[in-house]
C-alpha positions as CSV (number, residue, x, y, z in Angstrom):
1,R,21.8,-12.4,18.3
2,Q,24.5,-9.7,18.1
3,V,25.5,-8.1,21.4
4,T,27.7,-5.1,21.9
5,Y,30.4,-5.3,24.6
6,V,32.3,-2.2,25.8
7,L,36.0,-3.0,26.0
8,L,37.1,0.5,27.0
9,E,34.8,3.2,28.3
10,G,34.7,6.5,26.4
11,F,36.3,9.5,28.2
12,T,37.3,13.1,28.0
13,H,41.1,13.8,27.9
14,K,42.0,16.0,30.9
15,L,44.4,18.3,29.2
16,T,42.8,18.8,25.8
17,G,39.2,18.3,26.7
18,K,38.8,16.1,23.6
19,K,36.2,13.4,23.9
20,V,37.4,9.9,23.1
21,R,34.8,7.3,21.9
22,P,34.5,4.0,23.6
23,I,36.1,0.9,22.1
24,T,33.4,-1.8,21.5
25,Y,33.2,-5.3,20.2
26,I,30.0,-6.7,18.6
27,A,29.7,-10.4,18.9
28,D,28.2,-12.4,15.9
29,F,26.3,-14.7,18.3
30,V,25.8,-15.1,22.0
31,V,24.5,-18.4,23.3
32,V,23.2,-18.6,26.9
33,D,22.9,-22.1,28.3
34,S,20.3,-23.2,31.0
35,D,22.9,-22.3,33.8
36,G,23.1,-18.7,32.5
37,C,26.7,-19.2,31.2
38,E,27.4,-17.2,28.0
39,L,29.3,-18.4,25.0
40,V,30.3,-15.6,22.7
41,V,30.9,-16.7,19.2
42,D,32.7,-14.8,16.4
43,V,32.8,-16.0,12.8
44,K,36.1,-15.1,11.1
45,G,38.0,-16.0,7.9
46,K,41.2,-14.7,9.5
47,K,42.2,-13.0,12.7
48,T,43.2,-9.4,11.8
49,P,45.6,-7.4,14.1
50,E,42.7,-5.2,15.2
51,F,40.6,-8.3,16.0
52,R,43.5,-9.9,18.0
53,L,43.7,-6.8,20.1
54,K,40.0,-6.7,20.7
55,E,40.0,-10.4,21.6
56,K,42.6,-9.8,24.3
57,M,40.7,-6.8,25.6
58,F,37.5,-8.9,25.7
59,L,39.1,-11.8,27.5
60,A,40.6,-9.4,30.1
61,K,37.4,-7.5,30.7
62,Y,35.0,-10.4,30.6
63,P,36.8,-13.4,32.1
64,D,33.5,-15.1,33.1
65,K,32.4,-15.4,29.4
66,E,33.5,-18.2,27.1
67,F,34.8,-16.8,23.8
68,V,35.4,-18.8,20.6
69,C,36.2,-17.8,17.1
70,V,35.0,-20.2,14.4
71,Q,35.2,-20.8,10.7
72,Y,33.5,-23.2,8.4
73,D,35.9,-25.9,7.3
74,E,35.0,-27.0,3.8
75,S,37.1,-30.2,3.9
76,A,35.5,-31.4,7.2
77,K,32.0,-29.9,6.3
78,E,31.7,-28.5,9.8
79,W,32.3,-25.4,12.0
80,R,35.7,-25.5,13.7
81,N,37.6,-23.4,16.2
82,L,39.7,-20.9,14.1
83,D,42.8,-21.5,16.4
84,E,42.6,-25.2,15.7
85,I,42.3,-24.6,11.9
86,E,45.4,-22.3,12.0
87,K,47.3,-24.8,14.1
88,D,46.5,-27.5,11.6
89,K,47.7,-25.3,8.7
90,R,51.0,-24.6,10.5
91,A,51.5,-28.3,11.0
92,R,50.8,-29.1,7.4
93,K,53.2,-26.3,6.3
94,R,56.0,-27.8,8.6
95,A,55.3,-31.3,7.2
96,R,55.7,-30.0,3.6
97,A,58.9,-28.2,4.5
98,K,60.4,-31.4,5.9
99,K,59.5,-33.3,2.7
100,V,61.3,-30.7,0.6
101,S,64.4,-30.8,2.8
């Protein structure tokens, strides 16, 4: 189920009186285990700059929640952690660069 988390509360600017909307993050899935621990899952093709910022804000505000970003890996035919997929891609790119040199 999708759950909305508030990363920064909305507020009114003291000098201008302008209202600023809150910054929120909507999780793709939230899994609660039998101990009550929450796993927040996001499905991404790529981490955008906006998402990276929200991820940092989420981790800072909700340190008690486990957060994982996943992507379906066609070659492995399974869901994998996006950070691990990106790490593997960088390693393959370095290996190709060494072959060329």
